[in-house]
Steps between C-alpha positions, in 0.01 A plus 500: 500500500517701822466351853296703754468299816591151632329340809655180645354283769659172635721475192860372511682653798226752565280355783275805533347739236745730320433772241716669241397828346681502166352834402677662793827308429489583129450878556878558483532245215776299685445307819707243694386166627752392776526278805704226649559169337195273537269791609269454192601752233460237236154410655371845419575444138361143524169653632476729195563205269255280686229762483539525133554137390402291798847350537848608597822448319715186539497252787339752737162394353540159656224243458142481606378787277673769718426371845875544593460882441322530840708670775610276787462806731131552412228448750288180447189694419665746266466406127783566257409778252667729257326792344657715235360831350654601159428685177560315180391590144317802643286286738541519883457147634510327833594136524458302819629150526475247791703181463364169638474512882506209735293601813330343796154356435222712629338184637678199639872446503756509233564732210352574157640681203320798345551536129696783356287814406562790269313833448544755230347850535530811280458861609237694315587873495153602406346347808817518711437140617646163449309245291557121504616343170569141578577230762624242260875406524518427131314803378701738721837331400406547127386859549820605684732317262315666198519843658876466593578325175766274672523175681606459863859420394522809281359712780766369745770584252367832392334656800701322782847543347714212652856623458651165586308334201629770260855466626480139420336590173810714409731202573282230361552305178265521202290212619424654834424837356271327253302335778452836682413692189262223397311542826481880466416515130240254381694332225314176515332568166849510333597171681174363388588599141829309536307201646244519218761512233695211664177304516417585144849394393469162683157459336609568153814300562288206612278535194803520266659204673164317469488586128866399452428167694215433257731586216773269629228230538418544135877480420525176704206362303668600175823341618304180587341508147827586320728267706870577453424762229435777749714647776331698777641842600677484848287786636269519786147658501516868519861531357535732193522342165315185593215563242735563211710197589194277511368630162844460347526146624142424381592627146805273488296206619231567241754511210654174616161338528416594136836355380429175693147488342652535143742210575207286641285571191786371275559187708126438490484519116790251477327263737176522308679411173679200663177390653319514159778284337491233773114502484512430131750213563291363776184506282694308224618238747151453646346471144768232411433314818124511438524365145741221603265405788208510266660268248594238777148514648354438145712194450388359834132566419539322168636189672201497734248512208673206335452294812115573502430435124308164553261634753446792261399270211252303722334819608470600145312177409269542806419855396428385140233252619350760725478745204310228300260435783436868535334477158246253646459685828236747365282220372531312831400811694216571265358152530515514884344853499224392261405192720478707809296773330259248356418344827453847664265633229288188495426545882425882447258416216302270717467757780398777259224298317348415836414867555336560155123485432373160379451637155867573459644211702587297193574795264834505323771754553400706204140564606604569849764748373248674281258549785777613728621754244156644460466550876854625545454741218195652640660499852820648359307773345338599824823470711680717255221751528540506879871538478461767237273701729750490788783572274312787342455674842859437586606653165294816572664542836840435356434752226404762760816425700715547190325842439577599863865393469534694177360818657737466803805435274396798279490727818840366604649573152354847480610589856853372426523686176382816669750469790797397273439787259621740774774268634801684345368834634443346847845317497688819396333700771577249774853467386539874494368512866768236600782694323390822650491351853847351455639835378329670796647262747849564360438876509365470863825338613701772337290776650499327849883553511460880422226560761701501819772744373241732363313491834824565692579797284149643526519459893839665500383780275215569739748512787730717292225755440386495863858521624570782263239714674614360845856596415410848415287533819772346708749738346279795588455376862878435532574853365238646750636297782853615415391867504322447829816339646713783382266754639463309831886484516548867425233584774680273757836650419366849528346413841833335607698807398260722685531282816884491479491885485288504808663203679667737757159607625390147518807401705457805718148402585650212705772704686489539875746693723765279641454238225780472239414607154492205254684711251769703696480330841452836685284496797401877470253604228501879486328537157311195381362509147127572459265323252391730215167498322452212271743285695513145379519243770599132484152368451435720194836376354412138569152544339662645195752209492218251551309657205812489287568140587137418422521687157840334424354156573206579278746614232690169531189297485377698192838448321497129586152465367602695186797262452260192551248633253774571242646151527149353452448737202826388340404132555157549340650701212749221429222251485242698309731702269392838355185383333185680626271312728205534271698352213609212723149451632366502144772243394417287809131517428550417131723201602255389763207527251700311233593233758130471616375469140768248417419298811127510420561386137746233616256360751279379216780286349382166661137575419589580137708183465219290655239658269713445193544127596132470558415660169745269306346195678153618414611540130619151480176368657284704255704378197466141616130540563455657157683215333305240686168667420586497130587124515174416675304703245656323208424157656136600559440565128529134405302394808215742413472360138488147625224584755292675229511197272427251771202711618347507149529127462357433846203724435424317172529148662264598785249616245501162324518288811217656697225455231146462656588310809391614835768357716844413366591349840219237516548400140870471553452267811284256292728487204806474718382175665376341176796594311724363766335158508490465121846623455626254762322211345599582146861552608514175692351301207739655250786446733416129541480456129817689442702315760394157361603597154838640636568189687461282194726733304761507771530122502562499123754780505691328781540165313616686189749727688666202681547317171648797325747557792629143468330350804303172471229612745399821667608345827863487381487857402366593850791314662763689294360838615717703749347738760609856497747459790684199334490664163661815636762312683593289203510808268711687751762224499503489128519881470784514763707239311450676174591846641805372672621328189443816288674713765801278510531488128465881481780547755736255335446663173580862618827623342609714792440223750688243285785748447527570879510125565812462279675788700702451824293522813422853620707639802202680663669526846797696373268736302281557805811566719634758243149666487477501884844673513392750248168563697703553818738742347205686344321522829826617673546767226136604525513530879819695477343730244185541715719571802704757321177664371346502853829641633494776237130572567552503875790728479316740276214509745717545808709759315184696412380466856846627628501793266148590604614480866802722419276764342245481787788526756673796320279781650522337840881467478519863401284596794728292725809668374348840553359421844824326607695806392267729699505278800879463504523884445257570792679240723845653425646183346498606140821600322323812389454600863865601543468586869291193588232722646155351572182699402406547865854609581486746212190658645650508841822651361292785357332551837846484671623759257211727592572436875871584451419821323249602770745412775787682337312836536516467880826309517683794337379741778574251779863434369559862399494412135748217527294183439267398225309178475493337151342183375726240333393226271838326494511132573646390837706188460310234310166642604254705316509876470252776550485574880840644575529818709825712514592828660698765309752692714537854357830543691679219321283481189464125537201276520513235768274256674275619776635237731823711526319790682576566864238458773392867492512513128301182483230651726439821317527307161242258622284778634518668162421175331202441736361848435556457126323160510217654686451759232515242222260250675267789574487579135462129420213478745301758300642823645364472855662772700691384814497786747626301796826304494708313759875448483665232713843491673835580344563866599762412760747418222509851374734790592350839588543648155349203323215488759424858433492435120267199549271693724499782242383240245237364732388850589466573130235243492288736702495728199273248346290517806620169620575399865790264570536304811858388601548194710839532672698467815739791409501749791592789272173459305297571820665840502467568141138379456242656742191301406549168675316182580673312787431147589565427868510149619413374849404191695131562428565555130609781279339844468521781243595856576457751224667841476401749237690808370315728721 
């Protein structure tokens, strides 16, 4: 980065517009920025910082987005503005910034605030004109930060070297150094690593604690189940050895539970034996009590029977007379029925004879019956013929129905036989489909697990092949860029050497009589050098330098791109392995095809199962239909034979009955009425005769039956009869008495009952009490045994669950141990980290070691080879190590703390440290060249010799084509340094006066 020009308007102490030509100041390589205190030397540097970053360091920025930067000496209508022209990364840029401005309103009274504005332009050498790039604050800030490769804080430390800060840095402790270095070197990623490790340690520790808490919960449940047989370990979740202690306690509890179960089994067996013995004793006592009670009850029943013996004999006599009268009862009933029937038939005969013709009115029953038979026979023949005709038609239809049913059943049987003949083949095929679909589903699950790894390997293989080509191409580009950079550097160095050879002619071109020479100081120039042919001027050298910087940047970009491609290639190769892409593609395709086929086959599982179930159901239906058809066919054989016989008989009967008659219906009507009248008359006549004869016979039989039964008259026999209700009641009493008597006799005759009656009374209460006690002890033993078994089962289950939890937690516990070790190592709290150095401090220590090495190269010259800065990783007190800084005194050979340096020694040590830090930060920022540097106060503490040595070191920076601006009040520097920028303060604001070497 090289500054060319700075324009300031109404900024800080500068009320009017001021300009600084850095190209002119930098021509000699070293220039002085001086002025009285408060004049505005620092404001010049603030203007540079504000132009680049839009803010100034520290509290000078104020609030209100930079409104305090406006000069109090500025005219009301003049807007604050800073414009900086610089070259960075080979690009010549112009940055213009205007902070917010509070001005008078154009209309009305009061003020208004104009927003801050920013412009970025770039000079185009081809068109020799400026072109606008952006007016966005954010875009311009990102562009400048990217080009410079450093933040505002880094720029202020590297370009604007504040000696006071570095003097404090020399005397600061490790923590203060760490804060400054952390701002300069972006070590947030390492702090983030520490944070991530700590968070991961806390997360895994929480997971381990959660798992241990669940394990302790299982242990508490085991303790509740085991009671006093288990002691919990006195360990908290997360402590080492908890899992082993819980498993060991669980094993002891399980062994104790099994021993208690064995004891409970033995007690239960003893209780069951005692319960069986008391049960038998109770059964014997109950049987004895039952027999004794049975005997006593039988004696009481016998006494009651004796008391009712007279009534029993009277009932027997009454039952005997009734039985005798029952012998006469049929005759009595027959006589009553005959009398009633005779009167009824006589009345019916009179009514029937009144309807007959006169010729038959007095005929007897026999002639009437003969006439009726003849008419009925003839009528019966006709009626049978009509029924036969109807029946014959029904038989024909029924026969046809049987034939239809036979054909239908035959079709069912044949269809069933045809279908069932292929059943085994169909069932085997369907079952094979189901088995194949199930196997395909299992195979699809297995192949599904293999698909993603195969796809990832195939994708990685494609990336590997592509990146292999990209790597070779990137290597070729990097090689070509490196060659171009070497050639550009060689060309630039050649031009620089040519310019240095002709630098006298270039300086002579600016000589005028009476003006001191910048080299020798003489005012007379008798023989100034002349430019030779092919003279290289400054612009040619700068163009070569710009070309070299551009080529070098392209080289760095190509190398970074090559490293990125190589990292991607290594990652892809680690994922894909060495297998060719075609082979992996073929394997992935085969795997995908196998998976697709397996899925397609497995998708038919449900349909195959459903089809098999439907086929089995259809088979059962067809077998049932076949069996039913066979049963119906067998039953129809007998029915068909019966119908054939009946049909032949009916046809023969109709042939006989029809004869020569024209109308069977008319003949049937006549015969039906005549037969009905004759039949009725004959029937009533015979009935009257029969009933008269039966009545006479009934009277005779009644008298004879009463005499034989021992009754004087039929009336006596009728009086002795009992109705059904009375007879049943009397018989019930007799049967009850007889049954009771037999039962009592049987009980009294039983040997067991009689023997029990002779024994002492049974003590049933004592036997029941003993049995109840035995039952209670058996229940208690059974409950104890069940509780012991439940305890054993619960302990087995909880122990298995705890063991599973321990196995599941083992990988997490190992991960926690590993992460905790890494986190404590990175945090500097691990015993393995002997110097208690944090990861970020370790990185900063490496940077500090680089800074010390870079600073020593200049400190040796400034101190005439006496002092060397070295990095120390020793611990200070109880703190952590890694950021110590010592100085080695070559005169004494001792290493001591930098706080022991004198004021002048501290200045040039801090200056060397600042320059070394600038080099390291520059390299860290991507190698952006810093061609303009500013060094703050501190030169007044140096003696003349040391000042000369320091200036020699600063002047040596010019060898690298750098320009160094020194900010100082030392009067001697104004004599030693000819190029000066003076800040003059006044009542109307400060102004800048620039003096070049010429």
